[in-house]
N, C-alpha and C positions, 0 to 999 in steps of 0.2 A: 511768759513766752514758753512754748513747749516744743521740743525737738524730738526726733526719732533717730535711732541708730541700731545697727545689728551688732549684737555682742554674744560672747559665750561666757559661761560662769567658770571661774577657777577657785578651787578651795585653797585657803591658806590656814596656817595653824595658830593664828593669833587667838588668845583667850579674851581679847578686848573686842567690843562691838564696832569694828572699824572696817569700812568699805574702802578699798584702795583702787584707784583708777588712774590711767594715763591722762596727762593733761589735755592732749588733743581729743581723746575720747570724751573726757568730761566736757569739753567745749562743744563737741558734736551733740551730746545729750542735753546740754544746757545746765550743767551742775558745777561749772568750773569755779564758782564763787561760794559753793556750799561748804559749810563746816559741819553741819549736822543735817540729817534728813532721815527718812524712813523708807525701807525697802518694802514694796508691796507685791505680793504674788497671790492671786486668787483672793480668798478672804483672810489671808495671813499678812501681818504687818510687823516690822521690827525696826526700832530706832537704831541708828548707827552714826558714828562719826565718819566724816568723809575726808580721806587723805588723797590729794591730787599730786601725783608724782610724775617726773619725767623718766624714771628708771624702770618702769614696768611696761609690759607689752600693750600695744594699742589694740582696741577692739575686744577687751576683756574687762570683766568686773571681778575683782578679787575679794571674796567674801569668806569670813571665817567658817570653817567646816561645821561648827556647832550650830551656827545660824541657819546654814543650808539645810541641815538635818532637822532642826526644830521647825522650820517653815515648810519642810517636805518639798523642796525645790529640786526638780530634775536638773542635773548638771550636765546632761548629754544632749540637750537641744540647743537650737539657735534662737535667741530671743531678740525681739524688738524692745527697745527701752524708751519710755516716755516719761518726761518729768512734768508733774503737775504741782506747782508750788514746792512744798517740801517732800512730796511723794516721788519716789523713783520706782516706776511700775515696770515689772518684768512681764512680758506677755507676747502675744495674746495667750491666755489660758482658757481653752475651750473644752467643755465636756460634751461627750456624745452619750446620752442616756439610751443605751442600746437594748436593755432587757430588764425584766422584773427580777430575774434570778441570775446570780453570778455564774452559776454552772452553765448557763446558756451562752455565755461569751466564750465560744469555742475558738479553736485555731482557724476554722473555716470562716467564722463570723469576723474575726480580726483581719483575715486576708481580704474579705469583702470590704471592710471599712477602709482598707488602704486605697480603694478606688476614690474615696472622698478626698484624700490628701495626696493624690498622685503628683500634684504640683505644689509641693511643700514650700517652694521658694516664694509663692504668693501668700503663704500663711505665716510660717515661722511659729515659734512658741511651742507650748505644750498642748498637744491634742490627746485627750484621754477618753477612753471608752470605759464606762462603768455601768453598774446595775443598781436598781433601787434597793435591793436587800444588802448592798455593800456600803450604804450610806450610814455613817455614824452621826446621828442627829446631835448627840450630846457634845461630841468633840469637834463637830463640823468638819469631818474628814470623810473621804471616800477611798475605797479600795478599787483599783482598776488597772488598766494597761495604757501606758503612755508611749506614743510613737517616738522611736529613736531614729532620727534621720541619718545617723552615722552608718548604720548597717541595714536600714529599711526594715526594722523589726519592731516588736512591741515589748515593752519592759514593764513587768508587774510591779506595783508599788502602792504606797499609801500617799495620798495627796490631799491638799485642802480643797474646799469647794471652788469650782471654776468661776470665772467671771461671767461666762455665758454658757448656756446649755441648749444643745439641739436635741429635742425630744423625739424619739422614734417609737415610744410607747405612751399609753394613756397615763395621766396623772389625776388622782382624785383631789377633792377640795383640800384635804389636809396637806398633801404634798405640795400642791400649788402654792398654798399660803406659807408653807415652811420655806420654800426656796425664795418666794417673794420677800419674806422677812429677812432672809440671810444674804442674798446676793442681788436683790432688786428685780426689776421687771426685765430680766434678760434671759428668760426661758421662753423659747419660741416653738411654735407648732405643738404647744402643750395643752391647748384648750380645744376640745371637740365641740362641734355644734351640729344639730340635726338639720335635715332638709326643711322641716317645719319652722325651726328657729330662723333659718336663713330667709325663708319667705317672709316671716313676720318682721324681721329686721329691715330687709331691703324694700318691703312695701311701704315703709315710712319715708323712703328717700324719693323726693320728687323727680330726680333725674333718672332713676332706674325703675321705679315701680311699674311704669307702662311697658317695660320689657320683661315682666314676670308673667308667666301663665297663671291664671287664676288657680289658687290652691286651697284645699281644705284639709284639716286633720280628720282621719277616718274614725268616727266615734260610733257609727251604726250603719247598717245597710241603707238606711234612708238617705244618708249623705251621698252615696253613689247614685241612687235613683234621682235625687234632686239635681245633681250635676248633669246627669244624662238627659234630663228634660231640657236643659239649656244648651248643651254642647253636643256636637256630633259624636265625639268620643272623649274618653278620659283615660289617664294612666294612673294606676294605683301602684305606689312604690313603698318599699320599706323605708321608714323614716331614717334609719341608720344604715341602710344598705349601701353596698359598693359594687362596682363592676357589672351593673345591670342585673344582678341576681334578684329574683323575686319580683321583677317588674311585670305587671299585667296590663294589657290594653283592653278596655271595655267599650263596646260601641253598639249602637242601636242598628239592627238589621231587620229585614222583612220577616225573618224567622224568629226573632227575639233578641235578647242581649247576647252578643258574641264576646267571649273572653279569650284573649290570645296571650300566650306567654311562651318563653323559651326555657326548656328544661332538658338536661342530658343531651345538649347539642342538637335538639330537635325543636321545631315549632309545634306548639300544641294549641288546639282550638276546641272550645266547648261552647255549645249554644244552650242558653236557658230559654225555653219556649214560654215560660210564665214566671210570675214574680216569686212563687214559692220555690221553684227550682233555682232561680237566681240567688235567692237568699241562702239556700243550702250551699251553693258554690262559693258565695262570698264568705260564709262561715268557715269553709274548708281552706280558702286561700288567704284570708286576711285576719289579722288580730286587731281588736279595738285599740285605738290610741297608739298603735305602733306602725301605722301606714299613713301616707298622705295621698290625697286624690288631686291630680293635676290635670288641668284642661289640656286636651290634645291639640297641638299646633300642627297645621298642615306644612310640615317642614319639607324642604326639597328632598328628593329621593334619587338614588342611583341604582339602576337595575333592580328596582322594587325593594331596595334596602334603604331604611331611614338614614339620613345624613346629619351628623353634627360635627362640631369642631372642638378639639381639645387644645386650649391655650395653656402652656406651662408658664406661669408667672413666678419670678423670683426677685427677692431683694438682693442687691449687689453689695459690694464693699463700701458703698456710700449710704447704705440703708434705703436706697430708692428702688421702686419697682421697675422691672424691665420684663419685656416679653421675650422669653428664650426661644420658643418655637410654637407654631400653630400647626396641628395635624388634622386634616379632614378624615373623618371616619364614616364609612358606609357599612351599614349592618348587613348581615346575611339576608338573602332573598326572603322577603315577607316577614323578617324578624321584627319584633317590637323594640329591640334595642340595637344600638350601633357598636357596642363594645367589641373590641378586637378579641377579648377573651371569650366572647360568645359567638365567634364566627365572623366578625366584621373584618374589614380591611382598611389600611391606612393609605392616604393619598396626599400629595402636595396640594395645599388648599387652592392655589391658583389654577392648577390643572382641573380639579374637580369643578370649580366655579365656571370655568370655560366650557367644560363638557356638559354640565347639567343645566346651567343657566344661560349658556350661549354668550357669555361675556368675552370681550376682547382682552388683550393683555392689560391695557390701561384701566379698564373698569374692574377687572379682577384684582389688580394691585390696590386700587382705591378701596375696594371692599375689605381687603385684608388690613389695610391701614385703619379703616373704620372699626374692625373687630379688635385690633390692638388697643385703640383708644378706649373702646368700650370696656375692655378687660382691665385696663389701667384704672379706669374710673371705679370699677367694681372693687379692685384691690384697695384703693385709697379710701373708699367708703367703708370697707371692712376695718381698715385701720381706725377710722373714726368711731367705729362701734366699740373699740377697745380690745380687739382680738389681735394678738401678736403672732403673725405667721411670717415665715421666710420663704415659703414655697407653696404654691397653690396650683391645682389643675382646674381650670374653669371650662365648663362645658356650655357652649352656646350653639344655638340653632339659627337657621335662616329660612324664612318662609318664601313663598314664590313671589311676594312683593319686594323681597330684599330686606325685610325688617329683621333685626337681630334680636334674639330672645335669650335670656339667661335661664339655662336649664338646671344646672347643678354646680356646686363648688366642692371639689375634692381637696380637703385640707389635711389629709392624713398621708403625707409623703407620696404624692403621685409618682407612679412608676416611670423611671427614665426610659424604659424600652420603647415608649411611644415614639420617640425620635428615630429609633432604628427602623420603624415601619416605612420611613421615607429616606432611609439610608443617610441620616444626618448624624454622623458620629460626633461632630463638634458640639451640637446641642445636647446630645446624650451625655458627654463629658461635663458640660456646664450644669446640667440638671443634678448630676452626682456631686460635683464639687461646690456648687453655688451656695448651699446652706452654710458651709463653714466660712465663706467670705462674709456673709451677713453676720455670723456669730462673731467673727473678728471685729466687725464694726461695733456690735453690742458690747464687746469686751473692752472697748476704748481704743481700738487700733484701726479704726476705719480710715479710708482714703480721704474722707472729707474733714478729718480732724487735723488741725494745724496747731 
């Protein structure tokens, strides 16, 4: 049996390894019969005798100061306590891996991180921001800043490894395996995958493969020529690109092959009248094995701007996927991309569906529900591939028959400002704070744990 209770830590001067707790608090936590147990915080553990008394204050754990210091337990935060057998776990202990270098964790950066924990009452525990170069692999310790809810500040210190880590930077194979070996599979959004990998993975799934535009890896100019023989147009995209940067549309016209792309906030058009000129343009624009070629889909348009939909998907405090928000994006006039950073605009999805496709309220709502279900299927399929993500930005398109297409997946912390394009402050806040609720679940303090 395992229970949960909110407690604070109090130091006492005993030289003996004794945890002292009020009888009612011990009953709430589920340790009223314990004589011996061990305190667990992050990757640190310490055996203690348990003294259950009526004479000490309720809602506190009295722990010898030398144990607190040895385990590097912050004594200024509010903890949830969970008892698993003989383990008395203090938590949640969540790490935010915010930078490669410690010097980049500035005051401004820490102020920004407060947005993630604006509702500390739903999190509790120790929330610590740290950098990769502040990790001591030998001692299994990190140097960082722990949030102090007493005065809404950050307190610098040395801490053990957290129970869960929200990654906001890339991790190489060595670091991934180091954390896997020391804290388990509780580092999320730490594995990057390319557009080509995404296509290869999802093309093996029978329920999704028909929603993928045909895609090839660009190995030579011949690949583009071959695709253009079969398709009206293709899109060439950087395999690791983001925000629509570097996307080129190639199509067959009466004049030759037309290359269209957006650069410096302007639409650019180049026509290759013959194969030799086309090859020269391709060599200038694309690098072998670093781009994908994607079949052009006749997606719906708004004022001559291509339309797609960004669905922000998040795992909640029960580690289940939910759709936080869907935003329709219409690209700048005649632009090849829909990204707002490239001149596009955001719209409520139901309004755009009604305006562009002539849907009534009921049909528009049904299509949005269909999009949500599709995105949930994509997320769960990605879980099945072994990728641990807590937040995703899924870009989907709709053609004029109403079919939904999977265009891209942004798994590198999609920007919350997308919700502000439709004045949805509630979703904006959820996008910011949601990853730590999932981290809390990974740390063993999820809402579905009883």
